[in-house]
C-alpha positions in Angstrom: 31.1 -60.9 82.9 26.9 -60.5 83.9 26.0 -62.8 86.5 23.3 -63.4 86.6 20.3 -63.8 84.4 21.7 -65.8 81.1 20.1 -64.8 77.6 18.8 -68.3 77.3 17.2 -68.4 80.7 13.8 -67.3 79.1 11.5 -64.9 78.4 11.8 -61.6 80.9 15.1 -62.8 82.9 16.8 -59.5 82.1 14.2 -57.8 84.2 16.0 -58.3 87.3 19.5 -55.9 88.3 22.4 -57.6 87.0 25.4 -57.9 89.2 28.7 -59.5 88.5 29.7 -63.5 88.8 32.5 -62.3 91.2 29.9 -60.3 93.5 27.6 -62.9 93.2 30.8 -65.6 93.9 31.3 -63.1 97.3 28.1 -62.5 98.7 27.6 -66.5 99.0 31.4 -66.7 100.3 30.3 -63.9 103.0 26.9 -65.6 103.6 28.4 -69.4 104.0 31.8 -67.5 106.3 29.6 -65.7 108.0 28.5 -67.6 111.7 25.2 -67.1 113.0 25.7 -67.8 116.8 22.1 -69.8 117.9 20.4 -67.6 121.1 17.2 -67.8 122.4 14.2 -65.7 122.1 15.1 -63.1 124.8 18.6 -61.9 123.0 16.8 -61.7 119.5 14.6 -59.2 120.9 17.5 -57.4 122.2 19.0 -57.5 118.4 18.0 -53.8 117.5 17.9 -52.8 113.3 17.2 -48.9 112.6 14.0 -48.4 112.0 15.2 -46.9 108.5 17.4 -50.2 107.2 15.0 -53.2 108.3 16.9 -55.4 105.7 20.6 -54.1 105.9 23.5 -55.3 103.2 20.7 -55.9 100.2 22.6 -57.5 97.1 21.7 -57.2 94.2 19.7 -61.0 92.7 18.0 -62.1 89.8 15.5 -64.2 88.4 18.3 -67.4 88.4 18.3 -67.0 91.9 14.7 -67.1 92.4 14.4 -70.7 90.3 17.8 -71.8 92.1 15.8 -71.1 95.4 12.8 -72.8 94.8 15.0 -75.5 93.4 17.1 -76.3 96.2 15.0 -75.5 98.9 12.2 -77.9 97.7 14.5 -80.7 97.3 15.9 -80.8 100.7 13.1 -79.7 102.3 9.8 -80.5 100.6 9.0 -84.1 99.9 5.3 -83.3 98.3 7.8 -82.5 94.8 10.0 -85.5 94.6 8.8 -86.7 92.0 8.3 -83.7 89.5 12.1 -82.9 90.8 13.1 -86.6 89.7 11.4 -86.7 86.0 11.9 -83.4 85.7 15.8 -83.0 86.5 17.0 -87.2 86.4 19.0 -88.1 88.9 22.4 -87.0 88.5 21.2 -83.0 87.7 19.2 -84.4 91.0 22.0 -84.9 92.9 23.7 -81.4 92.3 20.8 -79.4 93.0 20.4 -80.9 96.7 24.1 -80.5 97.1 23.6 -77.0 96.2 26.2 -76.8 93.5 25.0 -74.1 90.8 28.9 -73.7 89.3 28.1 -76.9 88.0 24.9 -76.3 86.7 25.2 -75.9 82.2 23.1 -73.5 80.5 21.1 -76.8 79.2 20.4 -78.0 82.4 19.7 -74.7 83.4 16.6 -74.7 81.9 15.7 -78.3 83.2 15.6 -76.5 86.8 13.4 -73.3 85.4 10.9 -75.7 83.5 11.2 -78.1 86.4 10.5 -75.3 89.3 7.9 -74.0 87.3 6.4 -77.3 86.8 5.6 -77.1 90.7 3.8 -73.7 90.5 2.3 -73.9 87.4 -0.4 -70.7 88.4 1.6 -69.3 91.2 5.1 -68.5 89.4 4.1 -67.2 86.0 2.0 -64.4 87.4 4.7 -63.7 89.6 7.6 -63.7 86.8 5.4 -61.2 85.2 5.6 -58.0 87.5 9.5 -57.8 87.0 10.6 -57.0 90.0 13.8 -56.1 91.6 15.5 -59.0 93.6 17.8 -59.3 96.2 19.2 -61.1 99.0 19.3 -59.7 102.8 19.2 -60.4 105.8 15.9 -60.5 108.3 15.9 -60.9 112.4 14.3 -64.1 113.2 11.7 -62.0 115.8 10.3 -60.2 113.0 9.1 -63.5 110.9 6.2 -63.1 113.3 4.9 -60.0 111.1 5.1 -61.8 107.7 2.2 -62.6 105.8 0.7 -66.0 104.7 -0.1 -66.2 100.9 -3.6 -65.5 99.6 -4.3 -68.9 99.3 -7.9 -70.6 99.8 -6.4 -73.1 101.9 -4.8 -71.1 104.6 -7.5 -68.3 104.8 -9.5 -69.7 107.1 -6.1 -71.2 109.5 -5.4 -67.6 109.7 -7.8 -64.4 108.5 -4.9 -61.9 109.9 -2.5 -63.6 107.4 -0.2 -62.9 110.0 3.0 -65.7 110.3 2.7 -66.0 113.7 -1.3 -66.1 114.1 -0.7 -68.8 111.4 2.1 -70.8 112.9 0.0 -70.6 116.2 -3.0 -72.0 115.0 -1.1 -74.8 113.2 -0.2 -75.4 116.7 -3.6 -75.8 118.2 -4.4 -78.3 115.7 -5.8 -76.1 112.6 -5.9 -78.5 109.5 -5.2 -76.4 106.6 -5.0 -78.3 103.2 -2.7 -79.7 100.5 -0.7 -82.1 103.0 0.5 -79.0 104.7 0.0 -79.7 108.3 1.7 -83.3 107.8 4.5 -81.9 106.2 4.7 -79.2 109.3 5.1 -81.7 111.8 7.4 -83.7 109.8 9.7 -80.3 109.3 9.4 -79.6 112.8 11.0 -82.7 114.1 14.2 -82.9 111.7 14.4 -79.1 110.9 18.0 -77.8 111.7 17.8 -73.7 111.2 21.2 -73.3 110.9 21.9 -75.2 108.3 18.8 -74.3 106.1 19.7 -74.1 102.2 17.2 -72.4 100.0 16.4 -68.5 101.3 13.0 -68.4 101.6 10.9 -65.9 99.1 9.1 -63.2 100.1 7.8 -60.2 98.3 7.5 -56.3 99.7 6.5 -53.1 97.8 9.4 -51.0 100.2 12.0 -52.7 102.4 9.7 -51.7 105.5 7.2 -54.3 104.6 4.7 -55.6 104.3 6.2 -59.1 103.6 4.4 -61.9 102.0 5.7 -65.2 101.7 6.5 -66.7 97.8 8.5 -69.9 99.5 9.5 -70.9 102.7 5.8 -71.0 104.4 6.5 -74.5 106.4 9.9 -73.3 107.4 9.1 -69.8 108.5 6.3 -71.4 110.5 8.5 -73.7 111.8 10.9 -70.8 113.0 8.1 -68.2 114.2 6.3 -71.2 116.2 10.1 -72.1 118.3 10.7 -68.4 118.6 7.2 -67.9 120.3 8.0 -71.3 122.2 11.3 -69.6 123.8 12.9 -72.0 122.1 16.2 -71.2 120.7 16.6 -70.1 116.9 19.5 -68.3 115.0 19.3 -64.6 115.3 18.6 -63.9 111.3 17.2 -65.3 108.7 18.9 -65.0 104.9 15.9 -64.3 101.9 15.4 -63.7 98.2 13.9 -60.4 98.4 11.3 -59.3 95.1 10.6 -55.7 95.8 8.8 -53.5 93.6 5.1 -51.6 93.6 4.2 -54.1 91.0 4.1 -56.8 94.4 0.9 -55.4 94.7 -0.4 -56.9 91.4 0.6 -60.8 92.2 -3.2 -62.2 93.3 -1.8 -64.0 96.6 0.1 -60.6 98.0 
């Protein structure tokens, strides 16, 4: 039985590479049981990944994973969308999404998850869905986050014209004030964020596995990690990502 994209999930859902429910379950179990030791900045720099394998052990994913990672991350980490998720999902479904209880979600509830996530990004996401990218999950060294790109949004460009996450995080630490209540959210998350317990994989796009990688979801969390790493604080050695890959990624207006 294929996982991944149920026929009821919506137009364009079958564009991702399908995988089996068994392999998806195993991938989740593997990532949950794999201990990630917390290490210092200097230790991160000694972890070497061959250039030909910047994202080792990619696992097939789908648009179902995209909506799920968005929903889990935003209901747990981003209070800015609390009202939309509360109204769109209802109390019972919201509780299960926050608890990452994906196996309990019924087909009708999946439709609610999908429509609610789309409601939080009415322009951002529909354009992304039209690109027919191949989706995978993979891990990246925390040290590499500095090279990631902030999405091309007008509220962020003045803060970091280079769009490099390291420049963006450094500007936030210097007191930069991008719009949309971003700074207040960043400061709250910086105090409370526990990277080793992070759920909801950040979402990035790339044209090839070698990058560059543009952040779609998880900018605040990745900014906190990047800032901590730059300061020499202890951080996990790597971060799990959901990756949309394909030449069409460059057509996303915010890429």
